[in-house]
C-alpha positions as a LaTeX table, in Angstrom:
\begin{tabular}{lrrr}
\hline
Residue & $x$ (\AA) & $y$ (\AA) & $z$ (\AA) \\
\hline
Met1 & 8.93 & 21.50 & $-10.69$ \\
Thr2 & 6.83 & 18.80 & $-9.13$ \\
Glu3 & 6.16 & 18.68 & $-5.43$ \\
Ala4 & 7.82 & 15.81 & $-3.53$ \\
Ala5 & 5.47 & 13.15 & $-2.20$ \\
Thr6 & 4.98 & 13.01 & 1.55 \\
Val7 & 3.23 & 10.70 & 3.95 \\
Glu8 & 1.52 & 12.10 & 7.01 \\
Ile9 & 1.96 & 9.88 & 10.06 \\
Trp10 & $-0.64$ & 10.00 & 12.81 \\
Asp11 & 0.49 & 8.37 & 16.04 \\
Pro12 & $-2.24$ & 8.31 & 18.70 \\
Thr13 & 0.41 & 7.99 & 21.41 \\
Leu14 & 2.00 & 11.34 & 20.54 \\
Lys15 & 0.61 & 14.83 & 20.85 \\
Ile16 & 2.25 & 16.04 & 17.63 \\
Ser17 & 2.72 & 14.17 & 14.36 \\
Asp18 & 5.28 & 15.01 & 11.72 \\
Val19 & 5.10 & 14.73 & 7.97 \\
Ile20 & 7.66 & 12.12 & 6.91 \\
Pro21 & 8.63 & 11.66 & 3.26 \\
Pro22 & 8.49 & 8.10 & 1.94 \\
Ala23 & 11.77 & 6.18 & 1.91 \\
Pro24 & 13.64 & 6.10 & $-1.40$ \\
Arg25 & 12.63 & 3.15 & $-3.57$ \\
Pro26 & 15.24 & 1.03 & $-5.38$ \\
Leu27 & 14.85 & 0.71 & $-9.14$ \\
Ser28 & 15.22 & $-3.08$ & $-8.81$ \\
Leu29 & 15.32 & $-5.68$ & $-6.05$ \\
Asp30 & 18.09 & $-7.64$ & $-7.79$ \\
Gly31 & 20.92 & $-8.24$ & $-5.31$ \\
Lys32 & 18.94 & $-6.70$ & $-2.45$ \\
Val33 & 18.21 & $-8.06$ & 1.02 \\
Leu34 & 14.43 & $-8.26$ & 1.51 \\
Gly35 & 13.25 & $-7.85$ & 5.09 \\
Leu36 & 9.91 & $-9.22$ & 6.26 \\
Leu37 & 8.27 & $-8.17$ & 9.52 \\
Asp38 & 5.47 & $-10.43$ & 10.73 \\
Asn39 & 3.12 & $-8.62$ & 13.10 \\
Thr40 & 1.91 & $-12.00$ & 14.59 \\
Lys41 & $-1.68$ & $-11.71$ & 13.39 \\
Glu42 & $-3.24$ & $-14.84$ & 11.97 \\
Lys43 & $-1.80$ & $-15.83$ & 8.59 \\
Ala44 & 0.53 & $-12.81$ & 8.34 \\
Gly45 & 3.54 & $-15.16$ & 8.22 \\
Ile46 & 1.91 & $-17.31$ & 5.54 \\
Phe47 & 1.21 & $-14.22$ & 3.44 \\
Leu48 & 4.74 & $-12.86$ & 3.86 \\
Asn49 & 6.34 & $-16.21$ & 2.96 \\
Ala50 & 4.21 & $-16.47$ & $-0.18$ \\
Leu51 & 5.04 & $-12.87$ & $-1.08$ \\
Ala52 & 8.78 & $-13.48$ & $-0.60$ \\
Glu53 & 8.54 & $-16.53$ & $-2.85$ \\
Arg54 & 6.80 & $-14.51$ & $-5.58$ \\
Ile55 & 9.27 & $-11.65$ & $-5.30$ \\
Gly56 & 12.13 & $-14.18$ & $-5.44$ \\
Glu57 & 10.74 & $-15.53$ & $-8.71$ \\
Arg58 & 10.89 & $-12.06$ & $-10.23$ \\
Tyr59 & 14.12 & $-10.72$ & $-8.72$ \\
Asp60 & 17.52 & $-12.18$ & $-7.84$ \\
Leu61 & 17.39 & $-11.38$ & $-4.11$ \\
Ala62 & 20.60 & $-11.60$ & $-2.09$ \\
Arg63 & 18.52 & $-13.09$ & 0.74 \\
Val64 & 15.34 & $-12.81$ & 2.76 \\
Phe65 & 15.64 & $-11.67$ & 6.39 \\
Gln66 & 12.58 & $-12.37$ & 8.56 \\
Arg67 & 11.59 & $-11.12$ & 12.00 \\
Arg68 & 8.41 & $-11.46$ & 14.04 \\
Lys69 & 7.01 & $-8.99$ & 16.55 \\
Ala70 & 6.26 & $-10.24$ & 20.06 \\
Ser71 & 2.61 & $-9.21$ & 19.75 \\
Tyr72 & 0.43 & $-7.51$ & 17.16 \\
Ser73 & $-0.72$ & $-4.99$ & 19.76 \\
Arg74 & 2.81 & $-3.78$ & 20.53 \\
Thr75 & 5.31 & $-1.91$ & 18.41 \\
Ala76 & 8.31 & $-3.79$ & 17.08 \\
Ser77 & 11.17 & $-3.77$ & 19.55 \\
Asp78 & 14.09 & $-1.41$ & 19.07 \\
Glu79 & 16.26 & $-4.50$ & 18.50 \\
Ile80 & 14.07 & $-5.73$ & 15.63 \\
Ile81 & 13.91 & $-2.27$ & 14.05 \\
Ala82 & 17.71 & $-1.95$ & 14.31 \\
Glu83 & 18.27 & $-5.41$ & 12.79 \\
Leu84 & 15.96 & $-4.65$ & 9.88 \\
Ser85 & 17.40 & $-1.21$ & 9.19 \\
Glu86 & 21.01 & $-2.41$ & 9.40 \\
Thr87 & 20.53 & $-5.63$ & 7.42 \\
Cys88 & 17.87 & $-4.97$ & 4.79 \\
Asp89 & 17.62 & $-2.85$ & 1.67 \\
Val90 & 13.80 & $-2.98$ & 1.71 \\
Val91 & 11.30 & $-4.15$ & 4.35 \\
Ile92 & 7.71 & $-5.31$ & 4.00 \\
Thr93 & 5.38 & $-5.75$ & 6.94 \\
Ala94 & 1.98 & $-7.41$ & 6.89 \\
Met95 & $-1.10$ & $-7.66$ & 9.01 \\
Gly96 & $-2.99$ & $-10.93$ & 9.12 \\
Ala97 & $-6.68$ & $-11.68$ & 9.17 \\
\hline
\end{tabular}
């Protein structure tokens, strides 16, 4: 048996960090809702839009759902996280220059 992959998360705001397994990956993005989270850094939105266009050329996406954080130095709001998790099959976030 092979060991399941895990990702260790280090959060400097917490005293203890947990090991969280990666989210399941779909075999295809056909028919999926792609979520994009812009962290507001310079050119992050440009990169995400170009990436969505390229992904859309390769897969038959149901739609692209975009959200933007209030500031790159803050975490995404609970509202944004809830919208993305309830609406999207996969989410990509990007940091700009």
